[in-house]
C-alpha positions as CSV (number, residue, x, y, z in Angstrom):
1,M,112.9,155.0,96.5
2,I,112.1,154.7,92.8
3,I,115.3,152.6,92.2
4,H,114.4,150.3,95.1
5,S,110.8,149.8,93.7
6,L,112.2,149.0,90.3
7,N,114.6,146.4,91.7
8,K,111.8,144.9,93.7
9,A,109.5,144.7,90.6
10,R,112.4,143.1,88.6
11,R,112.9,140.4,91.3
12,L,109.2,139.7,91.4
13,L,109.1,139.4,87.6
14,S,112.1,137.1,87.6
15,D,110.5,134.9,90.2
16,I,107.2,134.7,88.2
17,K,109.2,133.7,85.1
18,F,111.1,131.0,87.1
19,R,107.8,129.6,88.5
20,Y,106.3,129.7,85.0
21,K,109.2,127.6,83.6
22,I,108.8,125.0,86.4
23,L,105.0,124.8,85.7
24,Y,105.7,124.5,82.0
25,A,108.2,121.6,82.6
26,I,105.7,119.8,84.8
27,C,103.0,120.2,82.1
28,L,105.3,118.7,79.5
29,C,106.1,115.7,81.8
30,C,102.5,115.1,83.0
31,P,101.5,112.8,80.1
32,Y,104.4,110.5,81.1
33,L,104.0,110.8,84.9
34,L,100.3,110.7,85.5
35,P,99.0,107.1,85.8
36,A,96.3,105.8,83.6
37,Q,95.2,103.4,86.4
38,T,95.8,103.2,90.2
39,S,95.1,99.9,92.0
40,L,94.9,99.2,95.7
41,G,95.1,95.7,97.1
42,L,95.1,93.4,100.1
43,I,96.9,90.1,99.6
44,L,97.2,87.0,101.8
45,H,100.2,84.7,101.4
46,G,100.8,81.0,102.3
47,G,103.8,78.8,101.6
48,K,106.6,76.7,103.1
49,T,110.1,77.8,103.9
50,V,112.7,75.6,102.1
51,R,115.3,74.0,104.4
52,I,118.6,74.1,102.5
53,H,121.0,72.8,105.1
54,P,120.8,69.9,107.6
55,R,121.1,72.4,110.5
56,Y,118.6,74.9,109.0
57,P,115.9,75.8,111.6
58,K,112.9,73.5,111.4
59,T,109.7,75.1,110.2
60,P,106.8,73.2,111.7
61,C,104.3,75.8,110.5
62,F,103.4,77.0,107.1
63,S,104.8,80.4,106.2
64,K,102.1,83.1,106.0
65,G,102.0,86.8,105.3
66,I,99.7,89.8,104.7
67,E,100.5,92.5,102.1
68,G,99.2,95.9,101.4
69,Y,99.7,97.0,97.9
70,I,99.5,100.0,95.6
71,S,100.1,99.9,91.9
72,L,100.3,102.6,89.2
73,T,100.0,101.9,85.5
74,P,101.6,104.7,83.5
75,S,100.1,106.6,80.6
76,G,101.5,104.4,77.8
77,K,103.2,107.4,76.0
78,A,106.8,106.9,76.9
79,P,109.0,104.6,74.7
80,W,109.5,102.0,77.4
81,H,105.7,101.9,78.0
82,S,105.1,100.7,74.5
83,L,108.0,98.2,74.5
84,L,106.7,96.4,77.6
85,R,103.1,96.6,76.5
86,G,101.6,97.9,79.7
87,P,104.1,97.9,82.6
88,H,103.1,99.0,86.1
89,F,105.0,99.9,89.2
90,G,104.1,100.4,92.8
91,F,104.9,99.7,96.5
92,S,104.3,96.7,98.7
93,F,104.0,96.7,102.5
94,G,104.2,93.2,104.1
95,I,104.4,91.3,107.3
96,W,105.6,87.7,107.0
97,S,106.1,84.7,109.3
98,P,108.6,82.1,107.8
99,G,107.1,79.3,109.8
100,N,109.2,79.3,113.1
101,P,108.3,82.3,115.2
102,E,110.7,81.3,118.0
103,V,113.8,81.1,115.8
104,L,113.1,82.9,112.6
105,G,110.7,85.4,114.0
106,K,108.8,87.8,111.6
107,M,109.8,89.9,108.6
108,Y,108.6,93.4,107.9
109,S,109.1,94.7,104.4
110,F,108.5,97.8,102.3
111,M,109.6,97.4,98.7
112,P,109.1,98.9,95.2
113,V,107.6,96.5,92.6
114,F,107.6,96.3,88.8
115,G,105.4,94.2,86.6
116,Q,104.3,93.6,83.0
117,L,101.1,92.5,81.5
118,L,101.4,89.1,79.8
119,A,97.8,88.6,78.5
120,E,94.6,90.6,78.6
121,K,91.0,89.6,77.9
122,E,87.7,91.2,78.7
123,R,87.1,89.5,82.0
124,W,90.7,88.5,83.1
125,E,94.3,89.5,83.0
126,W,97.6,87.7,83.5
127,D,100.9,89.5,84.6
128,Y,104.2,88.9,86.4
129,E,105.9,91.1,89.0
130,I,109.3,91.4,90.5
131,G,110.3,93.4,93.6
132,A,113.4,94.0,95.7
133,S,114.2,96.1,98.7
134,L,115.0,95.8,102.4
135,V,113.4,93.7,105.1
136,W,113.6,93.7,108.9
137,F,113.9,90.4,110.8
138,T,112.8,90.4,114.4
139,R,114.9,87.4,115.5
140,P,118.3,87.2,113.7
141,Y,121.2,85.0,114.9
142,H,122.6,85.8,118.3
143,R,125.2,83.8,120.1
144,Q,123.4,83.7,123.4
145,T,119.7,84.3,122.7
146,N,119.2,82.8,119.3
147,P,122.1,80.5,118.3
148,S,119.8,78.1,116.2
149,N,119.1,80.7,113.6
150,I,121.8,80.0,111.0
151,A,119.6,81.4,108.2
152,V,119.6,85.1,109.1
153,G,122.6,86.9,110.6
154,S,121.3,90.5,110.8
155,H,118.2,92.4,111.5
156,L,118.4,94.2,108.1
157,S,118.5,92.1,105.0
158,S,117.4,92.3,101.4
159,L,114.1,90.8,100.2
160,S,113.2,90.0,96.6
161,F,110.4,88.1,94.9
162,L,109.1,86.9,91.6
163,R,105.5,86.1,91.1
164,T,102.8,85.6,88.4
165,R,99.2,86.6,89.0
166,F,95.7,86.1,87.5
167,F,93.0,88.8,87.9
168,F,89.3,87.9,87.5
169,T,86.8,90.8,87.3
170,L,84.1,90.5,89.9
171,M,82.5,93.9,89.2
172,P,83.6,97.2,87.8
173,S,86.8,98.3,89.6
174,V,87.0,95.2,91.7
175,S,89.0,92.0,90.9
176,L,89.9,88.7,92.5
177,M,93.6,88.0,92.3
178,T,95.3,84.6,92.6
179,G,98.9,83.7,92.0
180,V,102.1,81.8,92.8
181,G,105.6,83.1,93.5
182,I,108.9,82.8,95.4
183,I,110.4,85.0,98.0
184,H,114.1,85.1,98.7
185,S,115.9,87.0,101.6
186,S,119.6,87.4,102.1
187,N,121.9,90.0,103.6
188,G,124.4,89.6,100.7
189,G,127.1,88.1,102.9
190,T,127.5,91.3,105.0
191,S,126.8,89.4,108.2
192,S,127.2,85.7,109.1
193,P,125.4,83.3,109.1
194,N,123.6,83.9,105.8
195,L,121.9,80.8,104.5
196,G,118.9,83.1,103.7
197,V,115.1,82.4,103.6
198,N,113.4,81.0,100.5
199,I,109.6,80.6,100.4
200,P,107.6,79.2,97.5
201,E,104.1,80.4,98.0
202,C,100.6,80.9,96.8
203,M,98.5,84.0,97.2
204,V,95.0,85.4,97.0
205,G,93.7,88.9,97.3
206,I,91.2,91.6,96.3
207,M,92.2,94.5,94.1
208,Y,90.3,97.8,93.7
209,S,91.2,100.0,90.7
210,V,90.6,103.6,89.9
211,G,90.9,104.5,86.2
212,N,90.8,102.3,83.2
213,F,93.8,101.0,81.2
214,S,93.9,98.8,78.1
215,S,97.2,97.9,76.4
216,K,95.3,97.5,73.1
217,T,94.1,101.1,72.9
218,Q,96.4,103.2,75.1
219,I,99.8,102.0,74.1
220,K,101.6,104.0,71.3
221,E,103.7,101.9,68.9
222,Y,107.4,102.2,69.6
223,S,109.4,103.7,66.7
224,R,112.9,102.4,67.0
225,P,115.6,105.0,66.2
226,P,117.7,104.0,63.0
227,N,121.0,104.2,64.9
228,R,119.7,101.6,67.4
229,K,119.6,98.7,64.9
230,N,122.3,96.0,65.6
231,A,123.7,98.2,68.3
232,Y,126.9,97.0,69.9
233,L,128.1,98.4,73.2
234,W,130.9,97.9,75.7
235,G,131.3,99.3,79.2
236,I,133.3,99.4,82.4
237,R,132.3,99.4,86.1
238,I,134.1,99.8,89.4
239,G,132.6,98.9,92.7
240,L,133.0,98.7,96.5
241,G,131.5,95.8,98.5
242,M,131.4,94.6,102.0
243,T,131.5,91.1,103.6
244,E,131.9,89.6,107.1
245,N,134.5,87.2,108.4
246,L,133.4,83.6,108.1
247,A,132.7,83.4,111.8
248,P,129.5,85.0,113.0
249,G,130.0,88.3,114.7
250,G,133.4,88.8,113.1
251,P,134.8,92.0,111.6
252,K,133.6,93.3,108.3
253,Y,135.9,93.7,105.3
254,G,135.8,95.7,102.1
255,V,135.9,94.2,98.6
256,S,137.0,96.2,95.5
257,T,135.8,95.2,92.0
258,A,136.6,96.2,88.4
259,N,134.6,95.0,85.5
260,I,134.8,95.3,81.7
261,F,132.3,93.8,79.2
262,W,131.2,93.8,75.6
263,G,127.6,93.3,74.5
264,K,125.0,93.6,71.8
265,E,121.4,94.8,71.9
266,A,119.1,91.9,71.1
267,T,115.9,94.0,71.4
268,P,115.3,97.5,72.7
269,W,114.6,96.1,76.1
270,L,117.2,93.3,76.3
271,N,121.0,93.2,75.7
272,W,123.5,90.3,76.0
273,R,127.0,90.6,77.3
274,V,130.3,88.8,78.0
275,G,133.0,90.1,80.2
276,S,135.5,89.7,83.0
277,E,135.6,90.9,86.6
278,V,138.6,91.3,88.9
279,F,137.9,91.6,92.7
280,Y,140.2,92.2,95.6
281,S,139.1,90.8,99.0
282,Y,140.5,92.5,102.1
283,R,139.1,89.5,104.1
284,S,141.4,87.2,102.3
285,K,144.3,89.6,102.8
286,A,143.5,89.8,106.6
287,A,143.4,86.0,106.8
288,L,146.9,85.7,105.2
289,I,148.3,88.3,107.6
290,E,146.6,87.1,110.8
291,G,147.4,83.4,110.1
292,E,151.0,84.3,109.1
293,I,150.5,82.0,106.1
294,T,152.7,84.1,103.8
295,T,153.7,87.6,103.0
296,K,155.0,86.8,99.5
297,G,152.5,87.5,96.7
298,L,150.0,88.8,99.3
299,N,148.0,90.9,96.9
300,H,147.9,88.1,94.3
301,K,146.5,85.6,96.8
302,A,143.7,88.1,97.8
303,T,142.7,88.7,94.1
304,G,140.0,86.8,92.2
305,V,139.2,86.8,88.5
306,V,136.0,85.5,86.8
307,V,134.7,85.4,83.3
308,Y,131.0,85.5,82.6
309,G,128.1,85.8,80.3
310,G,124.8,87.5,81.0
311,G,122.1,89.9,80.1
312,E,120.2,93.0,81.1
313,I,116.5,93.8,80.9
314,V,116.0,97.5,80.6
315,A,112.9,99.6,81.1
316,G,113.4,103.3,80.8
317,H,115.9,104.4,83.5
318,I,116.2,101.0,85.2
319,G,118.0,97.8,84.3
320,L,117.9,94.3,85.8
321,L,121.4,92.7,85.5
322,M,122.0,88.9,85.6
323,Q,125.4,87.3,85.1
324,A,126.8,83.8,85.5
325,G,130.3,82.4,84.9
326,T,133.3,80.7,86.4
327,Y,136.4,81.5,88.4
328,L,139.8,81.7,86.7
329,I,141.6,82.7,89.8
330,N,140.3,82.0,93.4
331,P,141.6,84.0,96.3
332,I,142.3,82.3,99.7
333,Q,139.2,81.3,101.6
334,M,137.4,81.0,98.2
335,E,139.6,78.2,96.7
336,D,136.7,75.8,96.1
337,Y,134.4,78.3,94.5
338,R,133.5,77.4,90.9
339,I,130.2,78.9,89.8
340,Y,130.0,82.7,89.9
341,T,126.7,84.6,89.8
342,K,125.8,88.3,90.1
343,L,122.4,90.0,90.3
344,G,122.0,93.8,90.3
345,I,119.7,96.7,89.7
346,Q,121.2,99.6,87.6
347,F,120.0,103.2,87.3
348,Y,120.5,105.4,84.3
349,P,120.1,109.2,84.0
350,F,118.8,108.9,80.4
351,D,116.1,106.6,79.1
352,R,117.8,103.5,77.7
353,Q,115.2,103.0,75.0
354,E,116.2,106.4,73.6
355,R,119.9,106.4,74.5
356,N,121.4,103.0,74.8
357,K,124.9,104.0,75.5
358,R,127.3,107.0,76.1
359,Q,126.1,107.5,79.6
360,F,127.1,106.8,83.2
361,Y,125.1,104.5,85.5
362,T,125.1,103.4,89.1
363,G,123.9,100.1,90.6
364,V,123.6,97.8,93.6
365,Y,124.7,94.1,93.3
366,V,125.0,90.8,95.1
367,H,128.0,88.7,94.2
368,A,127.5,85.0,94.9
369,H,129.0,81.5,94.3
370,S,126.7,78.6,93.7
371,G,123.7,80.6,94.9
372,E,125.3,81.6,98.3
373,A,126.0,85.3,98.7
374,D,129.7,86.4,99.1
375,F,129.3,90.2,99.3
376,A,127.0,93.1,98.5
377,E,128.3,95.9,96.3
378,I,127.6,99.4,95.0
379,G,129.1,100.5,91.8
380,V,129.4,103.1,89.1
381,G,130.1,102.6,85.4
382,Y,130.0,104.0,81.9
383,L,128.5,102.6,78.7
384,F,130.5,103.4,75.5
């Protein structure tokens, strides 16, 4: 009985110590996690869908949308807070009508957003925001019921936006917001057709804020580590993508990619890079086999090689990658492709402002030619 009681007390004490350690870790992280300001908003959107093809669905109406919005401005104590001089992040919930309810239907979105303060005065502020996530289309292409929709080939697509906004203080905690931006939607070439939806727009809204944040008083100055000066880096990445046959409703094929690059840190939040990417298209291989074009050099004819330059904007554990270049080798079905582009979001286990290299990362990407998506990709890499 005594031994049983002692063991029970020991387990209880161990459990208390474990919970204390968790509480202690939370207390250490709180200055970085707790927001200095929380904002809620309701935003109205109006714009016009751009027709990028002669057979693109007509849009007799202006596009319109309504967006619910929550934004958190962090404490200003982490290194990337000071580098970006007052960043904020949050979530957007939106319903959009691209301008043709019968063909394009509606879009329902939920996406994370990230923004940075550009200017701040006593009665007004100016910032920019970017966001990217998934969107649900109610009326995608269908051979029988909606053959006119050559813009959207699937219910589920990606949605991204870039916008700049002005805030004018009406009363304490309440601001009027106006701005302009552009919305882009695409399924990354995973389903055909995929011309996408592009909407330049204006917006107006009301914002209600809890808390008070000023980049002039609450941002700590960033102390750049000595070993970060003139930092060079190089890295590798492998990925797996997916695309659909050129005909709508066709089978889907995989794409394998391998990437190597060399770069230099221009600032603690921006690095430049040059590199080369090799990709293998199983769609091209299938086209060769099914068409009985040739069996000689099959793998070579399904392989593409590009060279590129680009950059990455990094904020803490997240990086926004942008690359552009040209094709050195074009696989079959991609012979006329010349301009290569790739956009991606990368995730790092360690803060990039404190540890710029010697770490793994993962990412999601869209590979495109001349602005038209070829395939969506997930990847994993390492920075040396």
